[in-house]
C-alpha positions in Angstrom: -40.6 2.8 -11.5 -41.3 6.5 -11.3 -38.4 9.0 -11.6 -38.6 9.7 -7.9 -38.4 6.0 -7.1 -35.5 5.5 -9.5 -33.5 8.3 -7.9 -34.3 7.0 -4.4 -33.1 3.5 -5.4 -29.9 5.0 -6.8 -29.3 7.1 -3.7 -29.8 4.0 -1.4 -27.4 2.1 -3.6 -24.8 4.9 -3.2 -25.3 5.1 0.5 -24.8 1.4 1.0 -21.7 1.5 -1.1 -20.3 4.3 1.1 -21.0 2.5 4.3 -19.4 -0.7 3.0 -16.2 1.2 2.0 -15.9 3.3 5.2 -16.5 0.5 7.7 -13.2 -1.3 7.4 -11.2 2.0 7.5 -13.1 3.4 10.5 -12.8 0.0 12.3 -9.0 -0.2 11.8 -6.5 1.7 14.0 -4.3 2.4 11.0 -4.0 2.1 7.3 -5.2 -1.2 5.7 -3.7 -3.3 3.0 -0.7 -2.2 0.9 0.8 1.2 0.3 4.4 1.2 1.6 5.8 2.1 -1.8 3.5 5.2 -2.0 4.4 6.1 1.6 8.1 6.3 0.7 7.4 8.1 -2.6 5.2 10.7 -0.9 7.8 11.2 1.8 10.5 11.6 -0.9 8.4 14.3 -2.6 7.7 16.1 0.6 11.3 16.1 1.6 12.2 17.4 -1.9 10.0 20.5 -1.5 7.1 19.0 -3.6 9.4 18.2 -6.5 10.0 14.8 -8.1 13.4 13.3 -7.1 15.4 11.2 -9.6 15.0 8.1 -7.5 12.9 6.9 -4.6 14.4 5.9 -1.3 12.2 2.9 -1.1 14.0 -0.3 -0.3 17.4 1.2 -1.1 17.3 -0.2 -4.6 17.8 3.1 -6.6 14.3 2.7 -8.1 13.9 5.5 -10.7 11.0 7.9 -9.9 9.2 7.3 -13.2 5.7 6.3 -11.9 2.9 8.6 -13.0 3.1 11.4 -10.4 -0.2 13.2 -10.3 -1.9 11.4 -7.4 1.4 11.3 -5.4 2.1 15.0 -6.0 -1.5 16.0 -5.1 -1.4 13.9 -1.9 2.0 15.3 -0.9 0.8 18.9 -1.4 -2.3 18.1 0.7 -0.1 16.8 3.5 2.2 19.8 3.4 -0.7 22.3 3.3 -2.5 20.8 6.3 0.4 19.2 8.1 -1.1 15.7 7.8 1.3 12.7 8.4 1.8 10.5 5.4 0.4 7.4 7.1 -2.9 9.2 7.8 -3.1 10.4 4.2 -2.8 6.8 3.0 -5.5 5.8 5.5 -8.2 8.4 4.5 -7.4 9.7 1.0 -8.0 6.3 -0.8 -11.3 6.0 1.0 -12.4 9.4 -0.2 -11.3 8.6 -3.8 -13.1 5.2 -3.7 -16.3 7.0 -2.7 -15.9 9.5 -5.6 -15.2 6.5 -7.9 -18.5 4.9 -6.8 -20.3 8.1 -7.8 -18.4 8.2 -11.1 -19.5 4.6 -11.7 -23.2 5.4 -10.9 -23.0 8.1 -13.6 -21.6 5.6 -16.1 -24.3 3.2 -15.2 -27.0 5.8 -15.8 -25.5 6.6 -19.2 -25.4 3.0 -20.3 -28.3 1.2 -18.7 -32.0 2.0 -18.0 -32.6 3.7 -14.6 -33.6 0.6 -12.7 -30.7 -1.5 -14.0 -28.4 1.5 -13.3 -29.5 1.5 -9.6 -29.0 -2.3 -9.4 -25.6 -2.0 -11.1 -24.5 0.7 -8.6 -25.6 -1.5 -5.7 -23.7 -4.4 -7.1 -20.6 -2.3 -7.5 -21.0 -0.9 -4.1 -21.1 -4.4 -2.5 -18.4 -6.1 -4.5 -15.2 -6.5 -2.4 -13.2 -6.4 -5.6 -14.8 -3.1 -6.4 -13.4 -1.4 -3.3 -10.9 -3.6 -1.5 -8.0 -2.6 -3.7 -9.1 1.0 -3.7 -9.5 1.8 0.0 -6.2 0.2 0.9 -3.2 2.5 1.2 -2.0 1.5 -2.3 -5.4 2.4 -3.6 -4.4 6.1 -3.7 -3.2 6.0 -7.4 -5.6 3.2 -8.4 -8.6 5.2 -7.1 -7.6 8.5 -8.6 -6.9 7.0 -12.1 -10.1 5.0 -12.1 -12.2 8.0 -11.3 -11.0 9.8 -14.5 -11.3 6.6 -16.6 -14.9 6.1 -15.5 -15.8 9.7 -16.1 -14.3 9.6 -19.6 -16.2 6.4 -20.4 -19.5 7.8 -19.1 -19.0 11.0 -21.1 -18.6 9.2 -24.5 -21.0 6.2 -23.9 -23.6 6.3 -26.6 -27.1 4.8 -27.1 -28.8 4.3 -30.5 -29.1 7.6 -32.2 -26.5 9.3 -30.0 -23.0 10.3 -30.8 -20.4 12.4 -28.9 -19.5 15.8 -30.2 -15.9 16.8 -30.8 -16.0 18.9 -27.6 -17.1 15.8 -25.6 -14.3 13.8 -27.2 -11.8 16.5 -26.2 -13.0 16.5 -22.5 -12.9 12.7 -22.5 -9.3 12.8 -23.9 -8.3 15.2 -21.1 -9.8 12.8 -18.5 -7.9 9.9 -20.0 -4.7 11.9 -19.9 -5.3 12.6 -16.2 -5.9 8.9 -15.7 -2.6 8.1 -17.3 -0.9 10.6 -14.9 -2.3 8.7 -11.9 -2.1 5.0 -12.8 -1.0 3.4 -16.1 -3.4 0.5 -16.0 -6.5 2.6 -15.3 -5.6 4.6 -18.5 -5.6 1.4 -20.5 -9.0 0.5 -19.0 -10.3 4.0 -19.8 -9.2 3.8 -23.4 -10.8 0.4 -23.9 -14.1 1.5 -22.2 -14.2 4.7 -24.3 -13.5 3.0 -27.6 -16.0 0.2 -27.1 -18.8 2.2 -25.4 -18.6 5.1 -27.9 -18.4 3.1 -31.1 -21.1 4.0 -33.6 -21.7 4.2 -37.4 -20.8 5.9 -39.6 -17.2 5.2 -38.7 -15.7 8.4 -40.0 -17.0 10.9 -37.4 -16.3 8.3 -34.7 -12.6 8.1 -35.9 -12.3 11.8 -36.0 -13.6 12.1 -32.4 -11.3 9.2 -31.3 -8.4 11.1 -32.9 -9.3 14.3 -31.0 -9.5 12.4 -27.7 -6.2 10.7 -28.3 -4.4 14.0 -29.2 -5.8 15.8 -26.1 -4.8 12.8 -23.8 -1.3 12.9 -25.3 -1.0 16.7 -24.6 -2.2 16.3 -21.0 0.3 13.5 -20.4 3.1 15.3 -22.3 4.9 17.0 -19.4 5.4 13.6 -17.7 6.4 12.0 -21.0 9.0 14.7 -21.7 10.4 14.2 -18.2 10.7 10.5 -18.8 12.5 11.0 -22.1 14.9 13.5 -20.6 15.7 11.2 -17.7 15.9 8.0 -19.8 12.9 6.6 -17.9 10.9 5.3 -20.9 12.6 1.9 -20.7 11.6 1.5 -17.1 8.0 2.4 -17.8 7.7 -0.1 -20.7 9.5 -2.7 -18.7 7.1 -2.4 -15.8 4.1 -2.7 -18.2 5.7 -5.5 -20.3 4.2 -8.4 -18.4 1.2 -8.9 -20.7 -0.3 -12.3 -20.1 -3.6 -12.6 -22.1 -3.9 -16.4 -21.3 -3.8 -15.7 -17.6 -6.4 -13.0 -18.2 -8.8 -15.4 -19.9 -8.3 -17.9 -17.1 -9.2 -15.2 -14.6 -12.3 -14.3 -16.6 -13.7 -17.9 -16.9 -13.1 -18.8 -13.2 -15.9 -16.4 -12.2 -14.3 -15.5 -8.9 -14.3 -11.8 -9.8 -16.3 -10.3 -6.9 -13.8 -11.5 -4.2 -16.8 -12.4 -1.9 -15.6 -15.5 -0.1 -19.2 -16.8 0.3 -22.7 -15.8 -0.5 -21.6 -14.5 -3.9 -25.0 -13.0 -5.1 -23.3 -10.5 -7.4 -21.6 -13.3 -9.4 -25.0 -14.9 -10.0 -26.5 -11.6 -11.2 -23.5 -10.8 -13.4 -23.5 -14.2 -15.1 -27.3 -13.7 -15.8 -26.4 -10.3 -17.2 -23.8 -11.8 -19.6 -26.4 -14.3 -20.9 -29.1 -11.7 -21.2 -26.8 -9.2 -23.1 -25.7 -11.9 -25.5 -29.3 -13.1 -26.0 -30.4 -9.6 -26.8 -27.4 -9.0 -29.1 -26.2 -6.2 -26.9 -22.5 -6.9 -27.2 -20.7 -3.7 -26.0 -20.4 -4.5 -22.3 -19.5 -8.3 -22.8 -16.9 -7.2 -25.4 -15.5 -4.7 -22.9 -15.3 -7.4 -20.3 -13.3 -9.7 -22.5 -11.0 -6.8 -23.6 -10.2 -5.8 -20.0 -9.1 -9.3 -19.1 -7.2 -9.9 -22.3 -5.4 -6.6 -22.0 -4.3 -7.6 -18.6 -5.9 -4.8 -16.6 -8.2 -7.1 -14.8 -5.3 -8.5 -12.8 -6.3 -7.1 -9.5 -10.0 -7.4 -10.5 -10.7 -3.8 -9.4 -10.8 -2.6 -13.0 -12.9 -5.5 -14.2 -15.3 -4.9 -11.3 -17.1 -1.9 -13.0 -17.8 -4.0 -16.1 -19.1 -7.0 -14.1 -21.3 -4.6 -12.1 -22.9 -3.2 -15.2 -23.7 -6.8 -16.3 -25.0 -7.5 -12.8 -27.5 -4.6 -13.2 -28.7 -6.1 -16.4 -28.9 -9.5 -14.8 -30.9 -8.3 -11.8 -33.6 -6.9 -14.1 -33.6 -10.1 -16.2 -34.0 -12.2 -13.1 -36.8 -10.0 -11.8 -38.6 -10.2 -15.1 -38.4 -14.0 -15.0 -39.8 -14.1 -11.5 -42.7 -11.9 -12.5 -43.5 -14.2 -15.4 -43.4 -17.2 -13.1 -45.8 -15.4 -10.7 -48.1 -14.4 -13.6 -51.1 -16.1 -12.1 -50.5 -15.0 -8.5 -52.2 -12.0 -6.9 -50.5 -8.6 -7.0 -49.9 -8.5 -3.2 -48.3 -12.0 -3.3 -46.1 -11.1 -6.4 -44.9 -7.9 -4.6 -44.2 -9.8 -1.4 -42.2 -12.4 -3.2 -40.2 -9.9 -5.2 -39.5 -7.7 -2.2 -38.7 -10.7 0.0 -36.2 -12.0 -2.6 -34.6 -8.6 -2.9 -34.2 -8.3 0.9 -32.7 -11.8 1.2 -30.3 -11.2 -1.7 -29.2 -7.9 -0.2 -28.6 -9.5 3.2 -26.6 -12.3 1.6 -24.6 -9.8 -0.5 -23.8 -7.8 2.7 -22.6 -10.9 4.5 -20.4 -11.7 1.5 -19.1 -8.2 1.4 -18.3 -7.7 5.1 -17.1 -11.3 5.3 -14.4 -10.6 2.7 -12.1 -9.6 5.5 -11.8 -13.2 6.4 -10.2 -14.0 3.1 -6.5 -14.5 3.2 -5.9 -12.3 0.1 -8.1 -9.4 1.2 -6.7 -6.0 1.0 -8.8 -4.9 4.0 -6.4 -6.4 6.7 -5.1 -3.5 8.8 -1.4 -2.8 9.5 -1.5 -2.7 13.3 0.1 0.2 15.2 2.1 -2.3 17.1 3.8 -3.5 13.9 4.4 0.0 12.8 6.1 0.6 16.1 8.3 -2.4 15.6 9.3 -1.2 12.2 10.1 2.2 13.7 12.4 0.5 16.2 14.5 -0.8 13.3 14.6 2.7 11.8 15.8 4.2 15.0 18.2 1.4 16.2 19.5 -0.7 13.4 22.6 0.1 11.5 22.1 2.3 8.3 23.2 -0.6 6.1 21.2 -3.3 7.9 19.0 -5.6 5.8 15.9 -7.4 6.9 14.1 -10.6 6.1 10.3 -10.6 6.6 9.0 -14.2 6.7 6.1 -14.7 4.3 4.2 -17.4 2.4 2.3 -14.8 0.3 2.8 -14.0 -3.3 4.6 -10.6 -3.4 1.5 -8.6 -4.4 -0.2 -9.7 -1.2 2.7 -9.5 1.2 1.6 -6.2 2.8 3.9 -6.4 5.8 6.9 -7.0 3.5 5.9 -4.0 1.4 5.5 -1.7 4.4 8.7 -2.5 6.2 11.2 -0.8 3.8 9.1 2.3 3.9 8.7 2.7 7.7 12.0 1.0 8.8 13.9 2.7 6.0 16.1 -0.4 5.6 16.4 -2.9 2.7 14.0 -5.8 2.8 15.5 -8.8 1.0 12.2 -10.4 -0.2 10.2 -7.2 -1.1 9.4 -7.0 -4.8 7.3 -3.9 -4.9 8.9 -1.1 -7.0 11.5 -3.4 -8.6 9.4 -3.7 -11.7 10.6 -0.2 -12.5 14.2 -1.4 -12.5 13.8 -3.2 -15.9 13.2 -6.9 -16.6 16.5 -8.1 -15.0 16.1 -6.0 -11.9 12.6 -7.3 -11.4 13.5 -10.9 -11.9 16.4 -10.6 -9.5 14.2 -9.3 -6.7 11.5 -11.8 -7.5 14.1 -14.6 -7.0 14.9 -13.3 -3.6 11.3 -13.2 -2.7 10.9 -16.8 -3.9 13.8 -17.8 -1.6 12.0 -16.2 1.4 8.7 -17.9 0.5 10.5 -21.3 0.2 11.4 -21.0 3.9 7.8 -20.5 5.0 7.1 -22.9 7.9 10.8 -23.8 8.2 13.3 -23.2 11.0 15.5 -20.1 11.4 18.4 -21.9 9.7 16.6 -21.7 6.4 16.5 -17.9 6.6 20.1 -17.7 7.8 21.1 -19.4 4.5 19.5 -16.6 2.5 21.6 -13.9 4.3 23.5 -14.7 7.5 23.8 -10.9 8.3 20.1 -10.0 8.0 17.7 -9.1 10.8 14.6 -11.2 10.9 11.3 -9.4 11.5 8.8 -12.0 12.8 5.2 -10.5 12.9 2.8 -11.5 15.7 -0.9 -12.0 15.6 -3.4 -13.0 12.9 -2.0 -11.6 9.7 -4.6 -12.6 7.2 -8.0 -12.3 8.7 -10.1 -14.0 11.3 -9.3 -17.6 10.3 -5.6 -17.2 10.0 -3.3 -18.8 12.6 -2.3 -16.9 15.8 1.4 -17.3 15.0 2.7 -17.2 11.4 6.0 -18.8 12.1 6.2 -21.1 15.2 9.1 -23.1 13.9 11.1 -20.0 13.1 10.4 -18.4 16.4 11.3 -21.5 18.4 14.7 -22.0 16.6 16.1 -18.5 16.5 18.6 -19.0 19.3 19.7 -22.4 18.0 20.4 -20.8 14.6 22.6 -18.1 16.2 20.2 -15.2 16.6 19.4 -13.1 19.6 16.2 -11.3 20.3 16.8 -7.5 20.2 13.1 -6.5 20.2 10.0 -8.3 21.4 6.8 -6.2 21.4 3.1 -6.9 20.8 3.5 -6.5 17.1 6.7 -8.3 16.2 9.8 -10.1 17.3 13.1 -8.8 15.8 16.1 -11.1 15.9 19.7 -10.2 14.9 22.6 -12.5 14.2 24.7 -12.9 17.4 28.4 -12.4 17.5 
């Protein structure tokens, strides 16, 4: 391809990625996915005059405010400057950051692959639900910001044969890694792995010197936050939250090949596997090694950090598959060869788009919106329930996917018994205690109201209405619970389009 064609292809890939990211946000009437913890933290910062309080009000657990603060502070300042409600910030800011992240990935792809493969990789990354679902959700605020800095750092130091970064480049990369750490701890780990593996070259001594420079600069950038942690005794909470290293689970996630999160028509997975085979056959080990390292280190847990690596491999795979098709059509006429290649590309793009837009039907998708009607029901609790009231939100979801359970403590400003988010910063025992309560709530899924009453007979029960997990989810999450509320000693105190709220009678 000519330079003009390559740039056009890259531009088209970027445009498609932007459309795919923007569509679910524009189509929703509110924020999508998770983000309740960040909602509470941003409100806490705004209430404290853009300073970091000692603890967050979220879920009334006394959670120390030790989370990396850069993205939260920046968003709070933006809200105060322009008078934007926090819920709107969490709807639109993650989308903007995910689009910037797509551009950062495109630059990394151009730095590590040939131009045609870079355009294909950018298209793959733009279409992968795992590459944007976790980022455009409200909780994607810190993920997206941290990932941008990590991708930029990796692109800056990525080397090709005969190239090596200068000490100035290493210093800038270190600053970017420090900023990544100030936004999201896992993206910083991803960035370090990517920089180390993609920048490696011989002789080792200059590489080690540059690595040392980058590490020193990253430490200096993150130092103000680290000093604050030490002064407030928050280091134990940080290491406790990051202490759930599970390399075996990471390897299992790697080999199951369900990394793109497309529920069907997973064209990207085929291209990425072809890219792995091609890279290994050509003895180009950097990106496959990075892929394994990301999963073993545990940062591929949500797949959104493994997605860039898979996309790079998909770019290589697309070019390899195109080469094989050309060879198979060696004896065909040029018009026929071109027609077959273009037709295959159009069909593959169509299938990938179906898989991408269809990801909202998946139960675990982060693209399910939080309806305004449910927000209003949560606000009713905030305005009418006793200050010391506790709430149970019925759920059969693992805690990281229980978005309603995460949002309720933030908007209702009451304690949610089964909500785990944020408790990882309470240390191992605090996290385990809250996790047990969540398991108790999950054990009642599909059961009658009496099961929930046994968990806490004084708690309100928030029963959401409608399809909670996409197009194919049931109309009513909890028919048995809803039908037995009065028999179990509850009275309906609120019944709106978004939820039913029941309180113990008497």
